C-alpha positions in Angstrom: 147.0 20.9 173.9 150.9 21.2 175.1 149.1 24.4 177.3 146.4 22.0 179.2 149.0 19.1 179.4 151.1 21.2 181.8 148.7 22.4 183.3 147.3 18.8 184.3 150.3 18.3 185.5 151.8 20.8 187.1 147.9 19.9 188.9 149.5 16.3 190.0 152.5 16.7 191.0 151.0 19.2 193.8 149.1 16.1 194.8 152.1 13.5 194.5 154.0 14.9 198.2 150.4 14.4 199.3 149.4 10.3 198.1 151.4 8.9 200.1 149.1 10.3 203.7 146.1 9.7 201.3 142.5 8.7 202.2 142.0 7.0 198.5 142.7 7.7 195.2 140.4 5.9 192.7 138.1 6.0 189.6 135.5 5.2 187.3 136.2 4.1 184.0 132.4 3.8 181.9 132.4 2.6 178.3 128.9 2.7 175.9 128.6 1.2 173.0 125.2 3.3 171.0 123.2 2.2 167.6 120.7 4.2 166.0 118.9 2.5 163.3 117.1 5.4 162.6 120.4 6.9 161.1 122.5 3.7 161.2 124.9 5.4 163.4 127.8 4.0 165.5 129.2 5.8 168.5 131.8 4.6 171.4 131.2 7.0 174.2 134.6 6.7 176.7 134.4 8.8 180.3 136.9 8.2 182.9 137.1 9.6 186.0 139.7 10.2 188.9 139.2 10.8 192.2 141.0 11.8 195.4 141.0 12.6 199.1 143.3 14.1 201.5 142.4 13.8 205.0 145.3 16.0 207.2 143.4 16.3 209.9 139.9 15.5 212.0 137.2 15.9 210.3 139.1 17.6 207.4 139.1 16.7 203.6 140.8 17.7 200.3 138.8 16.5 197.4 139.9 16.5 194.0 138.5 14.4 191.1 138.8 14.8 187.1 136.6 13.9 184.2 138.2 12.4 180.5 136.1 12.2 177.5 136.1 10.6 174.0 134.0 9.5 171.8 134.1 8.4 167.5 131.6 9.7 166.5 131.8 13.6 165.7 128.1 14.5 166.1 127.1 16.1 169.1 124.8 12.8 168.9 123.3 10.1 166.9 120.2 11.3 166.9 118.1 14.4 167.7 116.4 14.1 170.9 115.6 16.6 173.8 116.6 15.7 176.9 119.9 13.3 175.1 119.4 10.0 176.0 122.9 9.3 177.7 124.3 10.5 180.5 127.7 9.9 179.5 127.3 11.8 175.9 129.1 15.0 175.6 132.1 16.5 173.6 135.1 15.2 173.8 137.4 16.1 176.7 141.1 16.5 177.3 140.8 17.0 181.1 137.9 18.9 183.1 137.6 19.1 186.9 134.5 17.7 188.8 135.7 19.0 192.2 139.1 20.6 193.7 138.0 21.7 197.2 138.2 21.5 200.9 135.3 20.2 202.8 135.0 20.4 206.6 132.8 18.0 208.7 131.3 17.1 212.1 128.5 15.6 213.9 125.7 16.7 211.8 126.7 18.8 209.0 129.5 19.1 205.9 130.8 22.1 204.4 132.0 22.4 200.7 134.3 25.1 199.3 136.0 25.2 196.1 134.8 23.6 192.2 132.2 21.5 192.7 129.6 20.0 190.4 125.5 19.7 191.1 125.5 16.2 190.5 127.9 15.1 193.5 125.5 16.4 195.8 121.8 15.8 194.0 119.3 14.4 191.5 121.4 11.3 192.2 118.8 7.8 194.1 119.8 3.8 194.4 116.8 3.8 191.8 118.1 6.6 189.8 121.9 5.3 189.6 120.6 2.4 187.1 119.5 4.4 185.1 121.5 6.1 181.2 119.0 8.4 180.6 120.6 11.9 181.7 117.2 13.5 182.5 117.1 11.0 185.8 120.1 12.1 186.6 119.5 15.9 186.4 115.8 18.0 185.7 116.0 19.1 182.6 113.9 21.9 184.4 117.2 22.6 185.4 119.7 22.0 182.9 118.1 23.4 180.2 117.7 26.7 181.2 120.7 27.2 182.6 124.9 26.8 181.8 124.1 25.1 185.1 127.3 22.6 186.9 126.2 20.2 185.4 128.4 17.3 183.9 130.2 17.9 182.2 131.1 21.8 183.6 131.4 22.8 187.1 131.9 26.0 189.4 132.7 27.8 192.3 130.1 26.6 195.3 129.6 27.1 198.8 127.3 23.8 200.0 126.6 23.0 203.4 124.8 19.8 204.2 122.9 19.1 207.2 122.5 15.7 209.1 120.0 14.6 211.6 119.2 11.0 211.7 117.5 10.3 208.1 116.9 13.8 207.0 118.7 15.5 205.2 118.8 19.7 204.6 121.5 20.3 201.5 122.1 24.5 200.3 124.2 24.8 197.7 125.5 28.6 196.3 127.2 28.4 193.0 128.3 30.9 190.4 125.2 31.6 187.6 127.6 29.7 185.1 129.7 26.8 184.8 133.2 26.3 182.8 135.1 22.7 182.6 138.3 24.9 180.5 141.7 25.8 181.2 142.3 29.3 180.0 140.9 32.9 180.8 137.2 33.4 180.5 136.5 29.8 180.2 137.3 28.0 183.5 135.8 26.6 186.9 137.7 29.0 188.9 135.5 32.0 187.8 133.5 34.0 190.0 131.4 36.5 188.1 128.0 37.2 190.0 127.6 40.5 187.8 127.6 38.7 184.3 126.6 35.4 185.2 124.1 35.8 188.0 123.8 33.0 191.0 122.4 29.9 191.2 120.6 28.9 195.2 119.5 25.0 195.5 117.7 23.7 198.6 116.7 19.7 199.2 115.0 18.6 202.1 115.1 14.9 201.6 114.5 11.9 203.8 116.0 8.3 203.7 115.6 5.4 205.1 116.6 2.4 203.1 113.3 1.5 202.4 112.4 5.0 200.3 114.0 7.9 199.7 111.7 11.8 199.2 113.0 15.0 198.6 111.5 18.5 197.4 113.8 21.2 196.2 114.2 24.2 194.8 116.3 26.3 192.5 117.0 30.0 192.3 118.5 31.8 189.4 118.6 35.7 188.3 120.5 35.2 185.2 119.2 35.9 181.9 120.4 34.1 178.4 119.7 33.8 175.2 119.0 30.1 173.5 123.1 29.4 172.8 123.1 29.6 176.5 124.8 32.6 176.3 124.4 36.0 178.8 122.1 38.6 177.6 123.1 42.0 177.6 121.0 45.0 179.1 119.9 47.7 176.2 118.0 50.8 175.3 114.7 51.2 173.9 115.9 51.6 170.9 118.3 48.3 170.9 121.1 49.5 171.6 123.7 47.9 174.1 123.9 49.1 177.4 126.7 48.5 180.1 126.0 45.8 182.4 123.9 42.4 181.6 120.2 41.7 182.3 118.9 40.3 185.2 115.7 38.3 186.1 114.8 36.4 189.4 113.0 32.7 188.3 112.8 29.5 190.8 112.2 25.9 189.1 110.9 23.6 192.0 110.9 19.6 192.1 109.6 16.1 194.2 110.1 12.6 194.4 109.7 10.1 196.1 111.1 6.4 195.4 109.8 3.4 198.1 110.3 -0.3 198.6 106.9 -2.2 197.2 108.1 -5.4 198.0 111.3 -7.5 199.6 111.6 -10.8 199.7 113.2 -12.5 203.9 116.2 -12.5 203.0 116.3 -9.0 201.4 118.1 -10.3 198.0 115.3 -9.2 196.2 113.0 -6.3 196.1 110.8 -3.9 194.0 110.8 -0.3 193.7 108.8 2.1 192.4 110.2 6.1 191.4 107.6 9.3 190.4 109.2 12.7 190.1 107.7 16.1 189.0 109.5 19.0 188.3 108.7 22.9 186.9 109.6 26.0 185.8 108.3 29.5 186.5 109.7 31.7 183.8 107.3 31.7 182.1 104.9 31.2 178.8 106.9 34.9 177.2 110.4 33.0 178.1 109.8 29.8 176.3 108.2 30.6 173.4 110.3 33.8 172.7 113.2 34.3 174.6 114.7 30.6 174.8 113.3 28.0 173.0 115.4 25.2 174.3 114.3 25.7 177.9 112.2 22.9 179.9 108.9 24.8 182.1 107.5 20.8 182.9 109.5 17.3 183.3 108.2 14.3 185.1 109.0 10.7 185.2 107.4 7.0 186.6 109.8 4.6 187.0 109.8 0.6 188.7 113.3 -1.0 189.4 113.5 -5.1 190.5 116.7 -5.9 192.1 117.3 -9.7 192.0 121.1 -10.3 193.8 123.9 -8.9 191.2 120.8 -7.9 188.4 118.9 -5.2 188.3 116.0 -4.7 185.6 113.6 -1.7 185.0 111.9 0.6 182.9 111.7 4.4 183.4 109.0 6.5 181.4 109.7 10.4 180.8 107.7 13.5 179.7 109.6 16.6 179.0 107.6 20.0 177.9 110.2 22.7 176.1 109.7 25.8 174.9 110.2 24.2 171.2 107.7 21.2 171.5 107.3 18.3 173.6 108.8 14.8 174.4 108.0 11.7 175.6 110.7 8.6 176.2 110.8 5.1 177.5 114.6 3.4 179.0 114.4 -0.3 179.4 117.2 -1.3 181.3 119.4 -4.6 182.4 121.9 -4.7 184.7 124.4 -7.3 186.2 127.6 -7.2 188.5 130.0 -8.9 186.8 132.1 -8.4 190.0 132.5 -5.9 192.5 134.4 -3.7 190.4 133.0 -4.5 186.8 129.4 -4.4 185.8 127.3 -5.0 182.0 124.2 -3.4 180.8 122.3 -3.5 178.1 120.1 -0.3 177.4 117.0 0.3 175.0 115.7 3.5 174.5 112.9 5.2 172.6 111.8 8.4 172.2 109.1 10.7 170.6 109.4 14.2 170.0 108.4 17.2 168.1 111.1 16.6 165.3 109.8 15.9 161.8 109.8 12.5 161.9 110.9 12.5 165.2 110.6 9.0 166.9 114.1 7.5 167.5 115.1 4.5 168.5 118.5 3.8 170.2 120.0 0.5 171.6 123.1 1.2 173.6 125.3 -1.8 175.7 127.2 0.0 178.6 130.5 -1.1 180.9 131.8 0.2 183.6 134.7 -0.7 185.7 135.6 0.7 189.2 139.6 1.0 190.6 
């Protein structure tokens, strides 16, 4: 703990001389109360994010962001769901790096090099940002198949974005596995393609303010077991050989978000959202090699915005190697102030587990500063 505290204080100390010229310093605190009548269990989950940006010259920005997590229930989750019903649900973590690097911007392009999390650039839209289930944030066809840079872990990344009016093209190259530790062999600065493989993400999107469409794909060449550990090479008799297994696999998704109705004063609107994703690892992978993996995911949702209030529902279907899961989320969010919002949420989940029908009530408070 002392070593971790020293490293964090050292990072903060390095940034303090720049703070006087910083472009922005801020953060967000998310606190969520969770209760499941199935196990009669309660959890209080908290996540703090701190953001820092410094621009020493035109178009150049040094970016840093950390996340800090704490919960009261020591169990990983209060129910046995596959997708994880809350997008902030995680183990206690003193401090983890979400972003740390340099970005250079031009008229139609941004280039970032450093530590980065996939959630900074992908799988977020005006509609999905209001739902709390983890799957609208990142498809389980990606997060459940590889130990990628998904909250709360990050990895070394080269991220390129091209912007032409309403069209965006994004491409990111990540180390094949992500980490959030502060020690050798477990930190987000690792570049180890010979062991972890590499992950490449490509997305084409269109956004005109009333509609948002995107198609994307992922490429990964690592092979992992059910504990998300890289698989060593073996001979015909099962003896370990030098090196790690490599096998290319692909995933793809299509997402559509459309405003169906909007009032003349633009204070009220109804939006529809639909998405679908698959992973191509095949039948043998999901049945024999990686029972935790997800091969197919679909979602349908609707959101009604009326002033500072937002109400919606989303229905999800995920096909894992170990079984199928259907889930439903009903949510309502109210912006009390520009910096504060309150959100009660109801989740119903059904999966292949014994008595796999779960209900979760939660209340979320988000404070931005």
